[in-house]
C-alpha positions, 0 to 999 in steps of 0.5 A: 155143193156143201154137205149142208145142202145134201140133206134129203129132206130139202130140195134146194134148186138155187142154193143161196147161203147168203140169202136173208131169208129161207122159205120152206115149202110143204107139199100136199098129199101125194105131192113131192118137192117138184111142186115147187120146182120153179119157185126159186126162179120166180122169187128174189135172189135174197130168198132161198127156197127149200122144198120138202121131200118126204120119205117114199117119193122122188129120190127117197123112193123106197124109204119107209113112209110116215103116216102120222103128223106127229111122227113126221114133225118129230122126224123133221125137227132134228133135220130142220134145226140147221136151217132155221138160224136166220129169218124163215117162212113156211108155205104149206098147201092142203096137207102141207098146211097141217104139217108146216103149222105143227112143225112151226109150233114145235120150233116155237116151243123149242125157243126158235124165234126166227119165223117171220111169216106163215103161208097156209093154202087150201087147208081147213083150220086144224081145230075145226071138227072133222067134216069128211069121212076117213078114206086112207084105209078104204078098200083099194077100189073105193080109195081109187074112186075117192082119188078120182073125185078129188081131182088131184091125181092125173087121169093117166096115172089113175088108169095105169094099174102098175104105177098106181100100185106103187103110188097108192101106199104113198097116198094112203100114208099122206091121207093118214097124216091128215085124217088121223090127226088130232088137234091139241091146244097150245100157244098161238103161233107168234108170226104174221100169216097169209091164208089162201083159198080157192074160189071153187074149192068145194072141199075147203070153204074159204070160211074154214080157211079163215079160222086159222086166224084163231090160232095165230097171234100175228097179223093175218091177211087172206087171198082168194084165188080162182080155181078148185082145191089145186089152185096152187098149180093153176095160180102158182105165179100169182101165189109166188108174187104174193109170197114175194110181196109179203116176205120182201116187206118182212125183210124190210121191217115194214109194218103188217099192212098188206095188199093182195 
């Protein structure tokens, strides 16, 4: 494998340097590149999947954590430039929706015009007023209770004090990326987009997900799927099917008239 694929920020399980399009996948808070481990085998061979691996997790365990969206985007910009000289798309769930959108805006400001689609999943539009309390700096026991109420952390992990002691700093940093974020107005994102919401997601109402359309200049469609906030796990195959449909049409130059 060439040095091109040895960048620690991107996990590429099926390198395809000749692919027509690259799909970058951004994890939710506390997640890693492994969330998207199977996506490459579910998508057409002409779409190369690059899953983001942030510092402090997986093979990057021990690296300094990044707890600011602005700092994370600044760190990613020089890393991703080598990969976005051809058509590409972003997929981000929850916190990944925020990071992917701000990175897309930074690339657009820098003059990159190769983004063909943006998928945002389970995330309130970032220009809406905050409705949830700040949690990343709560005392340890309160923070653990918050994690349990959200339902995304496995019960066996919550019950393992030693593992949680290692995992809590990662979660706090990721929560801070979203909770300490402040939206700044700028140009609309100039590409088509698909918004995903969970039918039973009480934390992120579909109406708040749909408000992303106010920040995007291209055609925006949406899909509501069964499940709570972590429907990305339970509905992974359906999500990939929709992603494949949208990207295949984009590669063919088909006008933006989509069907779920």
